[in-house]
Backbone as XML, in Angstrom:
<?xml version="1.0"?>
<chain id="A" units="angstrom">
  <residue number="1" name="UNK">
    <atom name="N" x="129.064" y="102.574" z="86.582"/>
    <atom name="CA" x="128.353" y="102.046" z="87.747"/>
    <atom name="C" x="127.895" y="100.618" z="87.465"/>
  </residue>
  <residue number="2" name="UNK">
    <atom name="N" x="128.118" y="99.751" z="88.429"/>
    <atom name="CA" x="127.697" y="98.361" z="88.278"/>
    <atom name="C" x="126.175" y="98.282" z="88.366"/>
  </residue>
  <residue number="3" name="UNK">
    <atom name="N" x="125.582" y="97.472" z="87.513"/>
    <atom name="CA" x="124.128" y="97.313" z="87.502"/>
    <atom name="C" x="123.698" y="96.172" z="88.413"/>
  </residue>
  <residue number="4" name="UNK">
    <atom name="N" x="122.563" y="96.352" z="89.066"/>
    <atom name="CA" x="121.946" y="95.325" z="89.894"/>
    <atom name="C" x="120.466" y="95.296" z="89.569"/>
  </residue>
  <residue number="5" name="UNK">
    <atom name="N" x="119.916" y="94.110" z="89.473"/>
    <atom name="CA" x="118.510" y="93.938" z="89.112"/>
    <atom name="C" x="117.726" y="93.416" z="90.300"/>
  </residue>
  <residue number="6" name="UNK">
    <atom name="N" x="116.558" y="94.002" z="90.514"/>
    <atom name="CA" x="115.649" y="93.570" z="91.566"/>
    <atom name="C" x="114.351" y="93.098" z="90.930"/>
  </residue>
  <residue number="7" name="UNK">
    <atom name="N" x="113.921" y="91.909" z="91.313"/>
    <atom name="CA" x="112.620" y="91.401" z="90.894"/>
    <atom name="C" x="111.717" y="91.428" z="92.126"/>
  </residue>
  <residue number="8" name="UNK">
    <atom name="N" x="110.591" y="92.137" z="92.026"/>
    <atom name="CA" x="109.626" y="92.200" z="93.129"/>
    <atom name="C" x="108.535" y="91.167" z="92.866"/>
  </residue>
  <residue number="9" name="UNK">
    <atom name="N" x="108.292" y="90.304" z="93.856"/>
    <atom name="CA" x="107.330" y="89.221" z="93.683"/>
    <atom name="C" x="106.358" y="89.158" z="94.854"/>
  </residue>
  <residue number="10" name="UNK">
    <atom name="N" x="105.288" y="88.420" z="94.630"/>
    <atom name="CA" x="104.381" y="88.011" z="95.697"/>
    <atom name="C" x="104.615" y="86.519" z="95.883"/>
  </residue>
  <residue number="11" name="UNK">
    <atom name="N" x="103.842" y="85.873" z="96.757"/>
    <atom name="CA" x="104.057" y="84.435" z="96.928"/>
    <atom name="C" x="103.286" y="83.601" z="95.903"/>
  </residue>
  <residue number="12" name="UNK">
    <atom name="N" x="102.768" y="84.248" z="94.865"/>
    <atom name="CA" x="102.035" y="83.520" z="93.828"/>
    <atom name="C" x="103.002" y="82.838" z="92.869"/>
  </residue>
  <residue number="13" name="UNK">
    <atom name="N" x="102.642" y="81.650" z="92.454"/>
    <atom name="CA" x="103.489" y="80.909" z="91.519"/>
    <atom name="C" x="103.609" y="81.624" z="90.175"/>
  </residue>
  <residue number="14" name="UNK">
    <atom name="N" x="102.660" y="82.490" z="89.857"/>
    <atom name="CA" x="102.706" y="83.215" z="88.590"/>
    <atom name="C" x="103.888" y="84.178" z="88.522"/>
  </residue>
  <residue number="15" name="UNK">
    <atom name="N" x="104.527" y="84.463" z="89.642"/>
    <atom name="CA" x="105.686" y="85.360" z="89.659"/>
    <atom name="C" x="106.924" y="84.713" z="89.061"/>
  </residue>
  <residue number="16" name="UNK">
    <atom name="N" x="106.840" y="83.428" z="88.769"/>
    <atom name="CA" x="107.981" y="82.726" z="88.177"/>
    <atom name="C" x="108.451" y="83.427" z="86.903"/>
  </residue>
  <residue number="17" name="UNK">
    <atom name="N" x="107.524" y="83.872" z="86.071"/>
    <atom name="CA" x="107.919" y="84.516" z="84.813"/>
    <atom name="C" x="108.680" y="85.818" z="85.068"/>
  </residue>
  <residue number="18" name="UNK">
    <atom name="N" x="108.364" y="86.515" z="86.153"/>
    <atom name="CA" x="109.113" y="87.726" z="86.495"/>
    <atom name="C" x="110.547" y="87.383" z="86.882"/>
  </residue>
  <residue number="19" name="UNK">
    <atom name="N" x="110.700" y="86.302" z="87.635"/>
    <atom name="CA" x="112.037" y="85.872" z="88.044"/>
    <atom name="C" x="112.858" y="85.475" z="86.819"/>
  </residue>
  <residue number="20" name="UNK">
    <atom name="N" x="112.253" y="84.735" z="85.887"/>
    <atom name="CA" x="112.963" y="84.344" z="84.668"/>
    <atom name="C" x="113.318" y="85.565" z="83.830"/>
  </residue>
  <residue number="21" name="UNK">
    <atom name="N" x="112.423" y="86.551" z="83.787"/>
    <atom name="CA" x="112.688" y="87.784" z="83.049"/>
    <atom name="C" x="113.882" y="88.518" z="83.675"/>
  </residue>
  <residue number="22" name="UNK">
    <atom name="N" x="113.906" y="88.603" z="85.005"/>
    <atom name="CA" x="115.020" y="89.229" z="85.699"/>
    <atom name="C" x="116.316" y="88.473" z="85.481"/>
  </residue>
  <residue number="23" name="UNK">
    <atom name="N" x="116.243" y="87.139" z="85.492"/>
    <atom name="CA" x="117.432" y="86.308" z="85.283"/>
    <atom name="C" x="118.010" y="86.511" z="83.883"/>
  </residue>
  <residue number="24" name="UNK">
    <atom name="N" x="117.133" y="86.605" z="82.909"/>
    <atom name="CA" x="117.575" y="86.832" z="81.525"/>
    <atom name="C" x="118.280" y="88.190" z="81.417"/>
  </residue>
  <residue number="25" name="UNK">
    <atom name="N" x="117.674" y="89.203" z="81.987"/>
    <atom name="CA" x="118.257" y="90.544" z="81.970"/>
    <atom name="C" x="119.600" y="90.563" z="82.707"/>
  </residue>
  <residue number="26" name="UNK">
    <atom name="N" x="119.660" y="89.878" z="83.836"/>
    <atom name="CA" x="120.882" y="89.795" z="84.624"/>
    <atom name="C" x="122.007" y="89.122" z="83.835"/>
  </residue>
  <residue number="27" name="UNK">
    <atom name="N" x="121.670" y="88.063" z="83.150"/>
    <atom name="CA" x="122.668" y="87.336" z="82.365"/>
    <atom name="C" x="123.155" y="88.192" z="81.192"/>
  </residue>
  <residue number="28" name="UNK">
    <atom name="N" x="122.228" y="88.868" z="80.501"/>
    <atom name="CA" x="122.584" y="89.716" z="79.363"/>
    <atom name="C" x="123.511" y="90.852" z="79.783"/>
  </residue>
  <residue number="29" name="UNK">
    <atom name="N" x="123.275" y="91.397" z="80.962"/>
    <atom name="CA" x="124.031" y="92.565" z="81.424"/>
    <atom name="C" x="125.196" y="92.196" z="82.347"/>
  </residue>
  <residue number="30" name="UNK">
    <atom name="N" x="125.278" y="90.914" z="82.719"/>
    <atom name="CA" x="126.355" y="90.469" z="83.594"/>
    <atom name="C" x="126.321" y="91.131" z="84.963"/>
  </residue>
  <residue number="31" name="UNK">
    <atom name="N" x="125.141" y="91.185" z="85.550"/>
    <atom name="CA" x="125.005" y="91.866" z="86.841"/>
    <atom name="C" x="124.300" y="90.987" z="87.871"/>
  </residue>
  <residue number="32" name="UNK">
    <atom name="N" x="124.238" y="91.484" z="89.093"/>
    <atom name="CA" x="123.622" y="90.745" z="90.194"/>
    <atom name="C" x="122.110" y="90.767" z="90.099"/>
  </residue>
  <residue number="33" name="UNK">
    <atom name="N" x="121.499" y="89.692" z="90.612"/>
    <atom name="CA" x="120.042" y="89.562" z="90.608"/>
    <atom name="C" x="119.552" y="89.349" z="92.034"/>
  </residue>
  <residue number="34" name="UNK">
    <atom name="N" x="118.572" y="90.135" z="92.428"/>
    <atom name="CA" x="117.943" y="90.031" z="93.742"/>
    <atom name="C" x="116.445" y="89.844" z="93.541"/>
  </residue>
  <residue number="35" name="UNK">
    <atom name="N" x="115.841" y="89.021" z="94.387"/>
    <atom name="CA" x="114.389" y="88.810" z="94.361"/>
    <atom name="C" x="113.863" y="89.183" z="95.742"/>
  </residue>
  <residue number="36" name="UNK">
    <atom name="N" x="112.811" y="90.010" z="95.765"/>
    <atom name="CA" x="112.274" y="90.525" z="97.023"/>
    <atom name="C" x="110.768" y="90.341" z="97.082"/>
  </residue>
  <residue number="37" name="UNK">
    <atom name="N" x="110.309" y="89.853" z="98.235"/>
    <atom name="CA" x="108.872" y="89.738" z="98.512"/>
    <atom name="C" x="108.615" y="90.461" z="99.823"/>
  </residue>
  <residue number="38" name="UNK">
    <atom name="N" x="107.776" y="91.495" z="99.783"/>
    <atom name="CA" x="107.456" y="92.252" z="100.991"/>
    <atom name="C" x="106.005" y="91.987" z="101.360"/>
  </residue>
  <residue number="39" name="UNK">
    <atom name="N" x="105.793" y="91.553" z="102.599"/>
    <atom name="CA" x="104.453" y="91.272" z="103.107"/>
    <atom name="C" x="104.025" y="92.443" z="103.981"/>
  </residue>
  <residue number="40" name="UNK">
    <atom name="N" x="102.861" y="92.990" z="103.706"/>
    <atom name="CA" x="102.335" y="94.064" z="104.537"/>
    <atom name="C" x="102.144" y="93.533" z="105.950"/>
  </residue>
  <residue number="41" name="UNK">
    <atom name="N" x="102.586" y="94.313" z="106.925"/>
    <atom name="CA" x="102.525" y="93.898" z="108.323"/>
    <atom name="C" x="101.099" y="93.589" z="108.786"/>
  </residue>
  <residue number="42" name="UNK">
    <atom name="N" x="100.114" y="94.206" z="108.143"/>
    <atom name="CA" x="98.715" y="93.994" z="108.519"/>
    <atom name="C" x="98.118" y="92.737" z="107.884"/>
  </residue>
  <residue number="43" name="UNK">
    <atom name="N" x="98.829" y="92.165" z="106.919"/>
    <atom name="CA" x="98.339" y="90.963" z="106.243"/>
    <atom name="C" x="98.925" y="89.723" z="106.898"/>
  </residue>
  <residue number="44" name="UNK">
    <atom name="N" x="98.231" y="88.618" z="106.731"/>
    <atom name="CA" x="98.793" y="87.343" z="107.172"/>
    <atom name="C" x="99.967" y="87.024" z="106.266"/>
  </residue>
  <residue number="45" name="UNK">
    <atom name="N" x="100.999" y="86.421" z="106.848"/>
    <atom name="CA" x="102.172" y="86.080" z="106.048"/>
    <atom name="C" x="101.795" y="85.124" z="104.932"/>
  </residue>
  <residue number="46" name="UNK">
    <atom name="N" x="101.025" y="84.110" z="105.281"/>
    <atom name="CA" x="100.516" y="83.164" z="104.294"/>
    <atom name="C" x="99.014" y="83.066" z="104.488"/>
  </residue>
  <residue number="47" name="UNK">
    <atom name="N" x="98.283" y="83.279" z="103.429"/>
    <atom name="CA" x="96.826" y="83.293" z="103.529"/>
    <atom name="C" x="96.237" y="81.907" z="103.741"/>
  </residue>
  <residue number="48" name="UNK">
    <atom name="N" x="96.861" y="80.904" z="103.166"/>
    <atom name="CA" x="96.403" y="79.534" z="103.367"/>
    <atom name="C" x="97.580" y="78.592" z="103.130"/>
  </residue>
  <residue number="49" name="UNK">
    <atom name="N" x="97.348" y="77.315" z="103.324"/>
    <atom name="CA" x="98.437" y="76.350" z="103.208"/>
    <atom name="C" x="99.076" y="76.338" z="101.825"/>
  </residue>
  <residue number="50" name="UNK">
    <atom name="N" x="98.315" y="76.562" z="100.776"/>
    <atom name="CA" x="98.883" y="76.523" z="99.432"/>
    <atom name="C" x="99.839" y="77.691" z="99.206"/>
  </residue>
  <residue number="51" name="UNK">
    <atom name="N" x="99.679" y="78.787" z="99.970"/>
    <atom name="CA" x="100.614" y="79.899" z="99.857"/>
    <atom name="C" x="102.014" y="79.473" z="100.293"/>
  </residue>
  <residue number="52" name="UNK">
    <atom name="N" x="102.101" y="78.612" z="101.304"/>
    <atom name="CA" x="103.398" y="78.091" z="101.741"/>
    <atom name="C" x="104.063" y="77.311" z="100.622"/>
  </residue>
  <residue number="53" name="UNK">
    <atom name="N" x="103.276" y="76.522" z="99.912"/>
    <atom name="CA" x="103.807" y="75.780" z="98.769"/>
    <atom name="C" x="104.284" y="76.741" z="97.679"/>
  </residue>
  <residue number="54" name="UNK">
    <atom name="N" x="103.517" y="77.800" z="97.446"/>
    <atom name="CA" x="103.883" y="78.781" z="96.422"/>
    <atom name="C" x="105.187" y="79.486" z="96.802"/>
  </residue>
  <residue number="55" name="UNK">
    <atom name="N" x="105.333" y="79.839" z="98.072"/>
    <atom name="CA" x="106.553" y="80.509" z="98.523"/>
    <atom name="C" x="107.755" y="79.578" z="98.395"/>
  </residue>
  <residue number="56" name="UNK">
    <atom name="N" x="107.581" y="78.330" z="98.751"/>
    <atom name="CA" x="108.656" y="77.344" z="98.605"/>
    <atom name="C" x="109.033" y="77.189" z="97.131"/>
  </residue>
  <residue number="57" name="UNK">
    <atom name="N" x="108.042" y="77.199" z="96.258"/>
    <atom name="CA" x="108.267" y="77.117" z="94.823"/>
    <atom name="C" x="109.096" y="78.314" z="94.350"/>
  </residue>
  <residue number="58" name="UNK">
    <atom name="N" x="108.750" y="79.520" z="94.828"/>
    <atom name="CA" x="109.505" y="80.712" z="94.457"/>
    <atom name="C" x="110.948" y="80.632" z="94.950"/>
  </residue>
  <residue number="59" name="UNK">
    <atom name="N" x="111.157" y="80.084" z="96.150"/>
    <atom name="CA" x="112.513" y="79.886" z="96.654"/>
    <atom name="C" x="113.309" y="79.000" z="95.693"/>
  </residue>
  <residue number="60" name="UNK">
    <atom name="N" x="112.700" y="77.925" z="95.230"/>
    <atom name="CA" x="113.387" y="77.004" z="94.324"/>
    <atom name="C" x="113.727" y="77.676" z="92.996"/>
  </residue>
  <residue number="61" name="UNK">
    <atom name="N" x="112.778" y="78.404" z="92.429"/>
    <atom name="CA" x="113.014" y="79.091" z="91.154"/>
    <atom name="C" x="114.127" y="80.121" z="91.324"/>
  </residue>
  <residue number="62" name="UNK">
    <atom name="N" x="114.065" y="80.875" z="92.398"/>
    <atom name="CA" x="115.072" y="81.902" z="92.657"/>
    <atom name="C" x="116.461" y="81.281" z="92.779"/>
  </residue>
  <residue number="63" name="UNK">
    <atom name="N" x="116.561" y="80.192" z="93.527"/>
    <atom name="CA" x="117.840" y="79.479" z="93.671"/>
    <atom name="C" x="118.352" y="78.984" z="92.319"/>
  </residue>
  <residue number="64" name="UNK">
    <atom name="N" x="117.429" y="78.491" z="91.485"/>
    <atom name="CA" x="117.833" y="77.919" z="90.197"/>
    <atom name="C" x="118.444" y="78.954" z="89.260"/>
  </residue>
  <residue number="65" name="UNK">
    <atom name="N" x="118.142" y="80.235" z="89.472"/>
    <atom name="CA" x="118.713" y="81.286" z="88.624"/>
    <atom name="C" x="119.884" y="81.990" z="89.319"/>
  </residue>
  <residue number="66" name="UNK">
    <atom name="N" x="120.302" y="81.457" z="90.470"/>
    <atom name="CA" x="121.471" y="81.982" z="91.154"/>
    <atom name="C" x="121.234" y="83.220" z="91.992"/>
  </residue>
  <residue number="67" name="UNK">
    <atom name="N" x="120.004" y="83.424" z="92.414"/>
    <atom name="CA" x="119.680" y="84.584" z="93.256"/>
    <atom name="C" x="119.150" y="84.097" z="94.600"/>
  </residue>
  <residue number="68" name="UNK">
    <atom name="N" x="119.067" y="85.016" z="95.540"/>
    <atom name="CA" x="118.462" y="84.716" z="96.828"/>
    <atom name="C" x="117.124" y="85.432" z="96.915"/>
  </residue>
  <residue number="69" name="UNK">
    <atom name="N" x="116.164" y="84.782" z="97.542"/>
    <atom name="CA" x="114.856" y="85.392" z="97.765"/>
    <atom name="C" x="114.868" y="86.008" z="99.156"/>
  </residue>
  <residue number="70" name="UNK">
    <atom name="N" x="114.644" y="87.303" z="99.223"/>
    <atom name="CA" x="114.540" y="88.008" z="100.493"/>
    <atom name="C" x="113.076" y="88.255" z="100.765"/>
  </residue>
  <residue number="71" name="UNK">
    <atom name="N" x="112.631" y="87.913" z="101.967"/>
    <atom name="CA" x="111.239" y="88.134" z="102.370"/>
    <atom name="C" x="111.259" y="89.071" z="103.571"/>
  </residue>
  <residue number="72" name="UNK">
    <atom name="N" x="110.500" y="90.157" z="103.464"/>
    <atom name="CA" x="110.439" y="91.139" z="104.555"/>
    <atom name="C" x="108.989" y="91.415" z="104.913"/>
  </residue>
  <residue number="73" name="UNK">
    <atom name="N" x="108.771" y="91.777" z="106.175"/>
    <atom name="CA" x="107.452" y="92.187" z="106.650"/>
    <atom name="C" x="107.548" y="93.682" z="106.951"/>
  </residue>
  <residue number="74" name="UNK">
    <atom name="N" x="106.522" y="94.444" z="106.523"/>
    <atom name="CA" x="106.600" y="95.885" z="106.680"/>
    <atom name="C" x="105.227" y="96.536" z="106.750"/>
  </residue>
  <residue number="75" name="UNK">
    <atom name="N" x="105.153" y="97.665" z="107.455"/>
    <atom name="CA" x="103.934" y="98.474" z="107.472"/>
    <atom name="C" x="103.818" y="99.281" z="106.185"/>
  </residue>
  <residue number="76" name="UNK">
    <atom name="N" x="104.966" y="99.570" z="105.555"/>
    <atom name="CA" x="105.013" y="100.385" z="104.338"/>
    <atom name="C" x="105.791" y="99.625" z="103.267"/>
  </residue>
  <residue number="77" name="UNK">
    <atom name="N" x="105.059" y="98.894" z="102.437"/>
    <atom name="CA" x="105.669" y="98.028" z="101.422"/>
    <atom name="C" x="106.533" y="98.836" z="100.461"/>
  </residue>
  <residue number="78" name="UNK">
    <atom name="N" x="106.027" y="99.952" z="99.982"/>
    <atom name="CA" x="106.782" y="100.754" z="99.010"/>
    <atom name="C" x="108.080" y="101.275" z="99.632"/>
  </residue>
  <residue number="79" name="UNK">
    <atom name="N" x="108.019" y="101.786" z="100.848"/>
    <atom name="CA" x="109.228" y="102.285" z="101.512"/>
    <atom name="C" x="110.248" y="101.162" z="101.682"/>
  </residue>
  <residue number="80" name="UNK">
    <atom name="N" x="109.787" y="99.972" z="102.009"/>
    <atom name="CA" x="110.695" y="98.839" z="102.186"/>
    <atom name="C" x="111.387" y="98.483" z="100.872"/>
  </residue>
  <residue number="81" name="UNK">
    <atom name="N" x="110.637" y="98.518" z="99.778"/>
    <atom name="CA" x="111.238" y="98.252" z="98.463"/>
    <atom name="C" x="112.234" y="99.354" z="98.108"/>
  </residue>
  <residue number="82" name="UNK">
    <atom name="N" x="111.861" y="100.605" z="98.353"/>
    <atom name="CA" x="112.758" y="101.740" z="98.084"/>
    <atom name="C" x="114.044" y="101.601" z="98.890"/>
  </residue>
  <residue number="83" name="UNK">
    <atom name="N" x="113.921" y="101.313" z="100.178"/>
    <atom name="CA" x="115.095" y="101.152" z="101.046"/>
    <atom name="C" x="115.992" y="100.023" z="100.554"/>
  </residue>
  <residue number="84" name="UNK">
    <atom name="N" x="115.390" y="98.895" z="100.169"/>
    <atom name="CA" x="116.150" y="97.755" z="99.676"/>
    <atom name="C" x="116.877" y="98.132" z="98.376"/>
  </residue>
  <residue number="85" name="UNK">
    <atom name="N" x="116.158" y="98.810" z="97.481"/>
    <atom name="CA" x="116.746" y="99.215" z="96.196"/>
    <atom name="C" x="117.934" y="100.147" z="96.406"/>
  </residue>
  <residue number="86" name="UNK">
    <atom name="N" x="117.808" y="101.062" z="97.350"/>
    <atom name="CA" x="118.906" y="101.988" z="97.621"/>
    <atom name="C" x="120.081" y="101.272" z="98.287"/>
  </residue>
  <residue number="87" name="UNK">
    <atom name="N" x="119.777" y="100.398" z="99.244"/>
    <atom name="CA" x="120.828" y="99.658" z="99.957"/>
    <atom name="C" x="121.629" y="98.757" z="99.022"/>
  </residue>
  <residue number="88" name="UNK">
    <atom name="N" x="120.944" y="98.130" z="98.078"/>
    <atom name="CA" x="121.598" y="97.177" z="97.182"/>
    <atom name="C" x="122.035" y="97.816" z="95.856"/>
  </residue>
  <residue number="89" name="UNK">
    <atom name="N" x="121.908" y="99.132" z="95.756"/>
    <atom name="CA" x="122.282" y="99.862" z="94.530"/>
    <atom name="C" x="121.599" y="99.285" z="93.289"/>
  </residue>
  <residue number="90" name="UNK">
    <atom name="N" x="120.307" y="99.097" z="93.392"/>
    <atom name="CA" x="119.512" y="98.537" z="92.292"/>
    <atom name="C" x="119.397" y="99.549" z="91.161"/>
  </residue>
  <residue number="91" name="UNK">
    <atom name="N" x="119.614" y="99.098" z="89.936"/>
    <atom name="CA" x="119.505" y="99.966" z="88.766"/>
    <atom name="C" x="118.269" y="99.638" z="87.923"/>
  </residue>
  <residue number="92" name="UNK">
    <atom name="N" x="117.792" y="98.388" z="88.003"/>
    <atom name="CA" x="116.638" y="97.940" z="87.225"/>
    <atom name="C" x="115.675" y="97.192" z="88.147"/>
  </residue>
  <residue number="93" name="UNK">
    <atom name="N" x="114.384" y="97.458" z="87.987"/>
    <atom name="CA" x="113.376" y="96.790" z="88.812"/>
    <atom name="C" x="112.371" y="96.106" z="87.897"/>
  </residue>
  <residue number="94" name="UNK">
    <atom name="N" x="112.240" y="94.800" z="88.082"/>
    <atom name="CA" x="111.299" y="93.996" z="87.310"/>
    <atom name="C" x="110.098" y="93.717" z="88.194"/>
  </residue>
  <residue number="95" name="UNK">
    <atom name="N" x="108.916" y="94.064" z="87.704"/>
    <atom name="CA" x="107.700" y="93.755" z="88.463"/>
    <atom name="C" x="106.510" y="93.660" z="87.531"/>
  </residue>
  <residue number="96" name="UNK">
    <atom name="N" x="105.445" y="93.067" z="88.053"/>
    <atom name="CA" x="104.221" y="92.916" z="87.279"/>
    <atom name="C" x="103.447" y="94.227" z="87.261"/>
  </residue>
  <residue number="97" name="UNK">
    <atom name="N" x="102.428" y="94.269" z="86.448"/>
    <atom name="CA" x="101.587" y="95.462" z="86.361"/>
    <atom name="C" x="100.688" y="95.568" z="87.580"/>
  </residue>
  <residue number="98" name="UNK">
    <atom name="N" x="100.426" y="96.800" z="87.990"/>
    <atom name="CA" x="99.504" y="97.038" z="89.091"/>
    <atom name="C" x="98.080" y="96.817" z="88.593"/>
  </residue>
  <residue number="99" name="UNK">
    <atom name="N" x="97.248" y="96.247" z="89.441"/>
    <atom name="CA" x="95.854" y="96.010" z="89.066"/>
    <atom name="C" x="95.023" y="97.279" z="89.119"/>
  </residue>
  <residue number="100" name="UNK">
    <atom name="N" x="95.511" y="98.283" z="89.837"/>
    <atom name="CA" x="94.746" y="99.504" z="90.040"/>
    <atom name="C" x="95.060" y="100.518" z="88.948"/>
  </residue>
  <residue number="101" name="UNK">
    <atom name="N" x="94.059" y="100.907" z="88.182"/>
    <atom name="CA" x="94.229" y="101.868" z="87.096"/>
    <atom name="C" x="94.354" y="103.296" z="87.616"/>
  </residue>
  <residue number="102" name="UNK">
    <atom name="N" x="93.814" y="103.586" z="88.794"/>
    <atom name="CA" x="93.846" y="104.919" z="89.385"/>
    <atom name="C" x="95.286" y="105.268" z="89.755"/>
  </residue>
  <residue number="103" name="UNK">
    <atom name="N" x="95.868" y="106.316" z="89.140"/>
    <atom name="CA" x="97.265" y="106.670" z="89.406"/>
    <atom name="C" x="97.572" y="106.906" z="90.878"/>
  </residue>
  <residue number="104" name="UNK">
    <atom name="N" x="96.592" y="107.365" z="91.650"/>
    <atom name="CA" x="96.847" y="107.632" z="93.066"/>
    <atom name="C" x="96.963" y="106.344" z="93.878"/>
  </residue>
  <residue number="105" name="UNK">
    <atom name="N" x="96.466" y="105.232" z="93.338"/>
    <atom name="CA" x="96.544" y="103.939" z="94.024"/>
    <atom name="C" x="97.432" y="102.934" z="93.305"/>
  </residue>
  <residue number="106" name="UNK">
    <atom name="N" x="97.924" y="103.289" z="92.123"/>
    <atom name="CA" x="98.706" y="102.369" z="91.305"/>
    <atom name="C" x="100.081" y="102.135" z="91.923"/>
  </residue>
  <residue number="107" name="UNK">
    <atom name="N" x="100.352" y="100.899" z="92.296"/>
    <atom name="CA" x="101.590" y="100.521" z="92.975"/>
    <atom name="C" x="102.819" y="100.876" z="92.142"/>
  </residue>
  <residue number="108" name="UNK">
    <atom name="N" x="102.795" y="100.566" z="90.863"/>
    <atom name="CA" x="103.944" y="100.813" z="89.988"/>
    <atom name="C" x="104.236" y="102.309" z="89.903"/>
  </residue>
  <residue number="109" name="UNK">
    <atom name="N" x="103.210" y="103.112" z="89.716"/>
    <atom name="CA" x="103.396" y="104.563" z="89.617"/>
    <atom name="C" x="103.968" y="105.122" z="90.917"/>
  </residue>
  <residue number="110" name="UNK">
    <atom name="N" x="103.450" y="104.658" z="92.042"/>
    <atom name="CA" x="103.968" y="105.118" z="93.335"/>
    <atom name="C" x="105.449" y="104.770" z="93.488"/>
  </residue>
  <residue number="111" name="UNK">
    <atom name="N" x="105.816" y="103.560" z="93.085"/>
    <atom name="CA" x="107.207" y="103.122" z="93.197"/>
    <atom name="C" x="108.109" y="103.915" z="92.244"/>
  </residue>
  <residue number="112" name="UNK">
    <atom name="N" x="107.631" y="104.154" z="91.033"/>
    <atom name="CA" x="108.412" y="104.924" z="90.066"/>
    <atom name="C" x="108.660" y="106.353" z="90.564"/>
  </residue>
  <residue number="113" name="UNK">
    <atom name="N" x="107.691" y="106.935" z="91.229"/>
    <atom name="CA" x="107.863" y="108.290" z="91.772"/>
    <atom name="C" x="108.932" y="108.320" z="92.859"/>
  </residue>
  <residue number="114" name="UNK">
    <atom name="N" x="109.019" y="107.248" z="93.641"/>
    <atom name="CA" x="109.992" y="107.181" z="94.736"/>
    <atom name="C" x="111.397" y="106.791" z="94.246"/>
  </residue>
  <residue number="115" name="UNK">
    <atom name="N" x="111.460" y="106.133" z="93.084"/>
    <atom name="CA" x="112.744" y="105.701" z="92.523"/>
    <atom name="C" x="112.846" y="106.152" z="91.057"/>
  </residue>
  <residue number="116" name="UNK">
    <atom name="N" x="112.831" y="107.458" z="90.820"/>
    <atom name="CA" x="112.776" y="107.957" z="89.438"/>
    <atom name="C" x="114.029" y="107.685" z="88.621"/>
  </residue>
  <residue number="117" name="UNK">
    <atom name="N" x="115.144" y="107.402" z="89.268"/>
    <atom name="CA" x="116.381" y="107.182" z="88.541"/>
    <atom name="C" x="116.651" y="105.707" z="88.235"/>
  </residue>
  <residue number="118" name="UNK">
    <atom name="N" x="115.660" y="104.851" z="88.513"/>
    <atom name="CA" x="115.796" y="103.428" z="88.206"/>
    <atom name="C" x="115.030" y="103.109" z="86.929"/>
  </residue>
  <residue number="119" name="UNK">
    <atom name="N" x="115.487" y="102.073" z="86.234"/>
    <atom name="CA" x="114.776" y="101.615" z="85.035"/>
    <atom name="C" x="113.785" y="100.541" z="85.466"/>
  </residue>
  <residue number="120" name="UNK">
    <atom name="N" x="112.522" y="100.690" z="85.063"/>
    <atom name="CA" x="111.483" y="99.720" z="85.409"/>
    <atom name="C" x="111.187" y="98.844" z="84.213"/>
  </residue>
  <residue number="121" name="UNK">
    <atom name="N" x="111.110" y="97.547" z="84.456"/>
    <atom name="CA" x="110.810" y="96.561" z="83.423"/>
    <atom name="C" x="109.499" y="95.912" z="83.804"/>
  </residue>
  <residue number="122" name="UNK">
    <atom name="N" x="108.450" y="96.179" z="83.030"/>
    <atom name="CA" x="107.108" y="95.663" z="83.345"/>
    <atom name="C" x="106.712" y="94.556" z="82.412"/>
  </residue>
</chain>
């Protein structure tokens, strides 16, 4: 089975290291790289003007590693990521750590439960 890597990001410039991590993994494994940012439908797309700059920065970084940045708006962020991962046959998911220690609210744990057959790189 061909491997595909997904990097999940926010519009923060700190996500650059996740994109580079995904790019390195993609190059080592010779597979496709996808970058995805999902905005909750209830949230503002950009919280302030500097968020637009951060998103533009992420577009540039993503382009520089040969991937496309997909941005989606959704009521259910986890379902949107799951759907994207299934549609694109994602085998590895690169993402940052969840800030919530409570397993019932932990984003990473929720995503891992929905995609148990994928490898997660934190």
